[in-house]
C-alpha positions in Angstrom: -34.2 65.0 -89.1 -32.2 65.0 -85.9 -35.1 63.5 -84.1 -35.7 60.9 -86.8 -32.0 60.0 -86.7 -32.1 59.6 -82.9 -35.2 57.4 -83.1 -33.6 55.3 -85.8 -30.4 55.0 -83.7 -32.4 53.8 -80.6 -34.3 51.2 -82.7 -31.0 49.9 -84.2 -29.4 49.8 -80.7 -32.4 47.9 -79.3 -32.3 45.2 -82.0 -28.5 44.9 -81.7 -28.7 44.5 -77.9 -31.6 42.1 -78.2 -29.8 39.9 -80.7 -26.6 40.0 -78.8 -28.3 39.2 -75.5 -30.4 36.3 -77.0 -27.2 34.9 -78.6 -25.5 34.9 -75.2 -28.5 33.2 -73.5 -28.9 30.5 -76.2 -25.2 29.7 -76.0 -25.8 28.7 -72.3 -28.6 26.2 -73.0 -27.8 23.1 -71.0 -29.8 19.9 -70.3 -28.7 19.9 -66.6 -28.1 22.4 -63.8 -30.4 24.7 -61.7 -31.5 26.7 -64.7 -32.4 23.5 -66.6 -34.4 22.4 -63.6 -36.3 25.6 -63.6 -37.1 25.2 -67.3 -38.3 21.7 -66.7 -40.5 22.8 -63.8 -42.0 25.5 -66.1 -42.6 23.1 -68.9 -44.3 20.5 -66.6 -46.5 23.2 -65.1 -47.7 24.5 -68.4 -48.3 21.0 -69.9 -50.2 19.9 -66.8 -52.2 23.1 -66.9 -53.3 22.5 -70.5 -54.1 18.9 -69.7 -56.3 20.0 -66.7 -58.0 22.6 -68.9 -58.9 19.9 -71.3 -60.0 17.6 -68.5 -62.3 20.3 -67.0 -63.4 21.5 -70.5 -62.2 25.0 -69.8 -62.6 27.3 -72.8 -59.7 29.7 -72.4 -56.9 27.2 -72.3 -54.4 29.8 -73.2 -55.2 31.8 -70.0 -54.9 28.7 -67.9 -51.5 27.9 -69.5 -50.2 31.5 -69.0 -51.4 31.5 -65.4 -49.2 28.4 -64.9 -46.2 29.9 -66.8 -45.9 33.3 -65.1 -46.2 31.9 -61.5 -43.1 29.7 -61.7 -40.0 31.2 -60.3 -36.6 29.9 -59.0 -37.7 30.1 -55.4 -40.7 28.1 -54.1 -41.3 30.8 -51.5 -41.6 33.5 -54.2 -43.7 31.3 -56.4 -46.2 30.6 -53.6 -46.6 34.4 -53.0 -47.0 35.0 -56.7 -49.7 32.4 -56.8 -51.5 33.9 -53.7 -51.2 37.4 -55.3 -52.6 36.1 -58.6 -55.6 34.3 -57.2 -56.4 37.2 -54.7 -56.2 39.8 -57.5 -58.3 37.6 -59.8 -61.0 37.1 -57.2 -61.2 40.8 -56.4 -61.1 41.9 -60.0 -63.7 39.3 -61.2 -66.0 40.1 -58.3 -65.9 43.9 -58.6 -66.3 43.9 -62.3 -69.2 41.5 -62.4 -71.0 43.4 -59.7 -70.4 46.7 -61.5 -71.6 45.5 -64.9 -74.7 43.8 -63.4 -75.8 46.8 -61.3 -75.3 49.5 -63.9 -77.4 50.0 -67.1 -76.0 49.0 -70.5 -74.5 52.0 -72.2 -71.6 52.4 -74.6 -70.3 55.5 -72.7 -70.7 53.8 -69.4 -68.9 50.7 -70.6 -65.9 52.8 -71.8 -65.8 54.8 -68.5 -65.9 51.6 -66.5 -63.0 50.1 -68.5 -61.0 53.4 -68.1 -61.8 53.6 -64.3 -60.7 50.1 -63.6 -57.5 50.5 -65.7 -56.6 53.9 -64.3 -57.1 53.0 -60.6 -55.5 49.6 -61.0 -52.4 50.9 -62.7 -52.0 53.7 -60.2 -52.2 51.4 -57.3 -50.0 48.7 -58.9 -47.1 51.0 -59.6 -44.8 51.0 -56.6 -47.0 48.8 -54.5 -45.5 45.9 -52.4 -48.4 43.8 -53.7 -48.1 45.1 -57.3 -48.7 41.7 -58.8 -52.0 41.3 -57.1 -53.1 44.8 -58.2 -52.2 44.2 -61.8 -53.9 40.8 -61.9 -57.0 42.3 -60.4 -57.0 45.0 -63.0 -56.5 42.6 -65.9 -59.2 40.3 -64.7 -61.6 43.1 -64.2 -60.9 44.3 -67.8 -61.3 40.8 -69.2 -64.6 40.2 -67.5 -65.9 43.7 -68.5 -64.9 43.1 -72.1 -67.2 40.1 -72.4 -69.8 40.7 -69.7 -71.4 43.8 -71.2 -73.1 41.5 -73.7 -74.5 39.3 -71.0 -77.3 39.6 -68.4 -78.2 38.2 -65.0 -76.4 35.2 -63.6 -74.4 34.7 -66.9 -72.2 37.7 -65.8 -71.3 36.0 -62.6 -70.7 32.7 -64.4 -68.2 34.4 -66.7 -66.4 35.9 -63.7 -66.3 32.5 -62.0 -64.9 30.9 -65.2 -62.0 33.4 -65.1 -61.3 32.5 -61.5 -61.4 28.8 -62.4 -58.9 29.4 -65.3 -56.4 31.0 -63.0 -57.0 28.6 -60.1 -56.3 25.7 -62.5 -53.1 27.2 -63.9 -51.6 28.1 -60.5 -52.6 24.8 -59.0 -50.7 23.0 -61.7 -47.6 25.2 -61.1 -47.6 24.8 -57.3 -48.2 21.0 -57.6 -45.1 20.7 -59.8 -43.0 23.1 -57.8 -43.9 21.6 -54.4 -43.3 18.1 -55.6 -39.9 18.8 -57.1 -39.0 20.8 -54.0 -39.6 17.9 -51.6 -38.1 15.4 -54.1 -34.9 17.5 -54.2 -34.8 17.6 -50.4 -35.3 13.9 -50.2 -32.5 13.3 -52.7 -30.2 15.5 -50.8 -31.0 13.6 -47.6 -30.2 10.3 -49.3 -26.9 11.7 -50.5 -26.0 12.2 -46.8 -26.0 16.0 -46.8 -26.6 16.3 -43.1 -25.8 20.0 -43.2 -28.7 20.8 -45.4 -29.4 24.5 -45.1 -32.4 25.6 -43.2 -33.4 28.1 -45.9 -34.7 25.3 -48.1 -37.0 24.0 -45.3 -38.1 27.5 -44.5 -39.0 28.3 -48.0 -42.6 27.0 -47.5 -43.2 29.4 -44.6 -45.6 32.0 -46.2 -44.1 35.2 -44.9 -44.2 38.0 -47.5 -41.0 38.3 -49.5 -38.8 41.2 -48.6 -39.2 44.2 -50.9 -36.2 45.7 -52.6 -35.1 48.7 -50.7 -35.5 52.0 -52.6 -35.0 55.6 -51.8 -38.1 56.5 -53.7 -41.4 57.1 -51.8 -44.5 56.2 -53.9 -46.5 58.7 -51.7 -44.2 61.6 -52.6 -46.0 64.3 -54.6 -43.7 63.9 -57.6 -44.0 60.1 -57.6 -47.8 60.4 -57.3 -47.9 62.8 -60.3 -45.8 60.4 -62.4 -47.8 57.4 -61.4 -51.0 59.3 -62.2 -49.7 60.2 -65.7 -48.8 56.5 -66.3 -52.2 55.4 -65.2 -54.0 58.1 -67.2 -52.3 57.0 -70.4 -53.6 53.5 -69.8 -57.1 54.7 -68.8 -57.4 56.9 -71.9 -56.2 54.1 -74.3 -58.5 51.4 -72.9 -61.4 53.8 -72.6 -61.2 54.9 -76.2 -60.7 51.3 -77.4 -63.8 50.4 -75.3 -65.9 52.9 -77.2 -65.0 51.1 -80.5 -65.3 47.6 -79.0 -68.8 48.1 -77.6 -70.6 47.7 -80.9 -67.8 46.4 -83.1 -65.9 43.2 -82.8 -62.3 44.3 -82.3 -59.8 41.6 -83.1 -59.1 39.7 -79.8 -60.0 42.6 -77.5 -58.9 40.7 -74.4 -55.3 40.5 -75.7 -55.5 44.2 -76.5 -56.4 45.0 -72.9 -53.7 42.8 -71.4 -51.0 44.3 -73.6 -51.8 47.9 -72.6 -51.8 47.2 -68.9 -48.8 44.9 -68.9 -46.4 47.4 -70.6 -47.4 50.3 -68.4 -46.5 48.5 -65.1 -43.0 49.7 -64.5 -40.9 50.2 -61.3 -41.0 53.6 -59.7 -37.3 54.4 -60.5 -38.1 54.1 -64.3 -40.6 57.0 -64.0 -37.7 59.3 -63.0 -36.0 58.9 -66.4 -33.4 61.6 -67.1 -32.8 63.1 -70.5 -30.8 60.7 -72.7 -31.9 57.6 -70.8 -34.0 54.9 -72.4 -37.7 55.1 -71.7 -38.5 51.8 -70.0 -42.1 51.8 -71.1 -41.0 52.1 -74.7 -38.5 49.3 -74.2 -41.2 47.1 -72.7 -43.5 47.8 -75.6 -40.7 46.9 -78.0 -39.8 43.8 -76.1 -43.5 42.7 -75.9 -44.0 43.3 -79.7 -40.7 41.5 -80.6 -41.3 38.6 -78.2 -44.9 38.1 -79.2 -44.4 38.5 -82.9 -41.5 36.1 -82.9 -43.4 33.5 -80.9 -46.5 34.0 -83.0 -44.6 33.5 -86.3 -43.3 30.1 -84.9 -46.8 29.2 -83.8 -48.4 30.2 -87.1 -45.9 28.1 -89.1 -46.2 25.0 -86.8 -50.0 24.8 -86.1 -51.1 23.9 -89.7 -48.5 21.1 -89.7 -49.0 19.5 -86.3 -52.5 20.6 -85.2 -54.1 17.2 -85.6 -51.6 15.5 -83.5 -52.1 16.4 -79.8 -48.9 14.6 -78.6 -46.8 16.5 -81.1 -48.5 19.8 -80.1 -47.6 19.1 -76.5 -44.0 18.4 -77.4 -43.8 21.6 -79.4 -45.4 23.5 -76.6 -42.8 22.1 -74.2 -39.9 23.1 -76.5 -41.2 26.7 -76.8 -41.8 27.1 -73.1 -38.4 25.6 -72.2 -36.7 28.2 -74.5 -38.8 31.0 -73.1 -38.1 30.0 -69.5 -34.3 29.7 -70.2 -34.2 33.3 -71.6 -36.4 34.6 -68.8 -34.1 33.2 -66.2 -31.1 34.9 -67.8 -29.7 38.4 -67.6 -32.0 41.4 -66.9 -31.3 42.7 -70.5 -33.2 39.8 -72.1 -35.4 38.5 -69.2 -38.5 40.5 -70.1 -38.1 39.5 -73.8 -38.1 35.8 -72.7 -41.2 36.4 -70.6 -43.0 37.9 -73.6 -41.8 35.2 -75.9 -43.3 32.6 -73.6 -46.6 34.5 -73.2 -46.8 35.2 -76.9 -46.1 31.5 -77.8 -48.7 30.2 -75.3 -51.2 32.8 -76.3 -51.0 31.9 -80.0 -50.1 28.2 -79.9 -52.5 27.1 -77.2 -56.0 27.5 -78.8 -59.3 28.0 -77.0 -60.6 24.4 -77.2 -58.5 21.5 -78.3 -55.8 21.4 -80.9 -56.5 22.5 -84.5 -54.8 23.2 -87.7 -56.6 26.5 -88.0 -54.1 29.3 -87.6 -56.6 32.1 -87.8 -57.3 32.4 -84.0 -53.5 32.9 -83.2 -53.3 35.5 -86.0 -56.2 37.4 -84.5 -54.7 37.3 -81.1 -51.4 38.7 -82.4 -53.4 41.5 -84.2 -55.1 42.3 -80.9 -51.7 42.7 -79.2 -50.5 45.0 -82.0 -53.7 47.1 -81.9 -53.2 47.6 -78.1 -49.5 48.6 -78.5 -50.3 50.9 -81.4 -53.1 52.7 -79.6 -51.0 53.1 -76.5 -48.1 54.5 -78.6 -50.4 57.1 -80.1 -51.8 58.1 -76.7 -48.4 58.4 -75.2 -47.2 60.6 -78.1 -50.2 62.9 -77.7 -49.9 63.2 -73.9 -46.2 63.9 -74.2 -46.9 66.7 -76.7 -49.5 68.2 -74.4 -47.1 68.1 -71.5 -44.4 69.9 -73.5 -47.0 72.5 -74.6 -48.1 73.1 -71.0 -44.4 73.4 -69.8 -43.8 76.0 -72.5 -46.9 77.9 -71.6 -45.9 78.0 -67.9 -42.3 79.1 -68.7 -43.6 81.9 -70.9 -45.9 83.1 -68.2 
């Protein structure tokens, strides 16, 4: 009973903090200012990405739009490096996964092992790495290619991998075009306003030197850190491997969204792995934020699509409004930033359909189901591994 009461109290506290934080952020909505400019840049990048996806007849428009959304940051310098990390990780993940699936024989067990191997190694390398974003994008891309390529043969496998690269390249190209254009437009405006003392940091923001990493007293090569990273990666590998066994012959609802959800919530900073007793589990909080953000966004999308699906211009306006709101919350306090990120991803994932606009709300519903399946499976694996760890600790203490 005590344990149930503690869990109930944590859930209640989570929803109260989320509601309070969102209320504070929404009260700061303004049509002007630096934060509004960032929201406008994000909206323009996503809308341009969707338009380009239609122009090039790309199937996975939602992945193109998400690629544009997640790259945009307040600093052009940081955004450029996120774009470089994203395309580098995508190229590596797509190439390695396509090569692996084409060289190895088709087998249900081998398919599940490949998924688990890519997930485990990718997560382990991503946690605490200075190039964490590149590692996680390589992992996600590899999993996405593997999830579809096992049903293909020959050159079709490499065509699928190339399409994934094209999706990401289109999305980040839209983002960087918008960000670079507004950056130079802002500098030109400041020059016209006779700001002769324009700071040099703005001009230097295009110099592609890696952004400084946050200093930390934790060493990711320390034995304890390696053990914690390995446990985190193992949980992801087991979850994705088991799901892969079911997905090989059965059509799991939106399997790509399931894979993305599992890997995304397990990527946490190293300090979060050293959680002390009584502190919140950051992985659980990320899972709750992803579920809440995606479900809220999906409900909006599911209600709106049947009404406006046949009017592309209205769909674009609605997409812009949802992305603006998500970008505003994402740029706010750390308490609600991840919730804003997940709302934006969830809204794009469910609202932007595979090909063109439609009144059919079933594809977004299936994508949401895929997210919930991934989070549910990961929760079960985390619970089991936690129990096993406690049992092993008790055995060692008795010995």
